[in-house]
C-alpha positions as CSV (number, residue, x, y, z in Angstrom):
1,X,0.0,0.0,0.0
2,X,1.2,3.5,-0.8
3,X,0.1,6.9,0.5
4,X,1.6,10.2,-0.7
5,X,4.2,8.4,-2.7
6,X,5.6,6.3,0.2
7,X,4.8,2.8,1.5
8,X,2.1,2.9,4.2
9,X,0.5,-0.3,5.4
10,X,1.4,-3.9,4.6
11,X,4.0,-4.3,1.9
12,X,7.1,-6.0,0.4
13,X,10.4,-4.3,-0.4
14,X,13.4,-5.9,-2.1
15,X,16.8,-4.5,-2.9
16,X,20.3,-5.7,-3.8
17,X,22.7,-6.1,-0.9
18,X,25.0,-3.3,-2.0
19,X,22.2,-0.8,-2.6
20,X,20.2,1.1,0.0
21,X,16.5,0.6,0.6
22,X,16.0,3.8,-1.4
23,X,16.8,1.9,-4.7
24,X,14.5,-1.0,-4.9
25,X,15.3,-3.9,-7.2
26,X,13.1,-4.8,-10.1
27,X,12.9,-8.5,-9.1
28,X,12.2,-10.0,-5.7
29,X,13.8,-13.4,-6.5
30,X,17.0,-14.5,-4.8
31,X,19.5,-16.0,-7.2
32,X,22.6,-17.7,-6.0
33,X,26.0,-18.6,-7.7
34,X,27.3,-15.1,-8.3
35,X,24.1,-13.7,-9.6
36,X,21.7,-11.2,-8.1
37,X,21.1,-11.7,-4.3
38,X,18.5,-9.6,-2.6
39,X,17.6,-8.5,0.9
40,X,13.8,-8.5,1.3
41,X,11.4,-7.0,3.9
42,X,7.8,-8.0,4.2
43,X,5.7,-6.3,6.8
44,X,4.2,-3.1,8.0
45,X,5.2,0.4,6.9
46,X,4.2,3.8,8.2
47,X,5.0,7.0,6.3
48,X,7.7,5.1,4.3
49,X,9.5,3.4,7.2
50,X,9.3,0.0,8.7
51,X,6.9,0.1,11.7
52,X,5.3,-2.8,13.5
53,X,5.8,-6.5,12.7
54,X,7.9,-7.6,9.8
55,X,10.3,-10.2,8.5
56,X,13.7,-9.2,7.0
57,X,15.4,-11.8,4.9
58,X,19.1,-11.1,4.4
59,X,20.8,-12.0,1.1
60,X,22.9,-14.5,3.1
61,X,19.9,-16.6,3.9
62,X,19.4,-15.6,7.5
63,X,16.3,-13.7,8.6
64,X,15.0,-11.4,11.4
65,X,11.3,-11.9,12.5
66,X,10.1,-9.2,14.8
67,X,9.1,-5.7,15.5
68,X,10.3,-2.4,14.0
69,X,10.1,1.2,15.0
70,X,11.3,3.9,12.7
71,X,13.0,1.2,10.5
72,X,15.1,0.0,13.4
73,X,14.7,-3.4,15.1
74,X,12.7,-3.0,18.3
75,X,11.2,-5.3,20.9
76,X,10.4,-9.0,20.7
77,X,12.1,-10.9,17.8
78,X,13.9,-13.9,16.7
79,X,16.9,-14.3,14.4
80,X,17.3,-17.4,12.3
81,X,20.8,-17.9,10.8
82,X,21.6,-19.6,7.5
83,X,21.8,-23.0,9.2
84,X,18.3,-22.6,10.7
85,X,19.4,-22.0,14.3
86,X,17.0,-19.8,16.1
87,X,18.1,-17.1,18.5
88,X,15.5,-15.2,20.5
């Protein structure tokens, strides 16, 4: 969802690892073996920033599942590394 030109509500954002969130990628597929690898966020936005619950998948294969405030990790969460080990 968008409002006034920025994400607002539930949404998905993907970008290449070396780029900032300001430059979204055209594809949300992760491709291995030296090709495009993407970071991806799926969750709530408010006025263009991550706000509330969301999941952030890192290009490395690990992920953060938890809460965000002003696009920063905040509150209850769990981190799952590339091997599937869960840290809360």
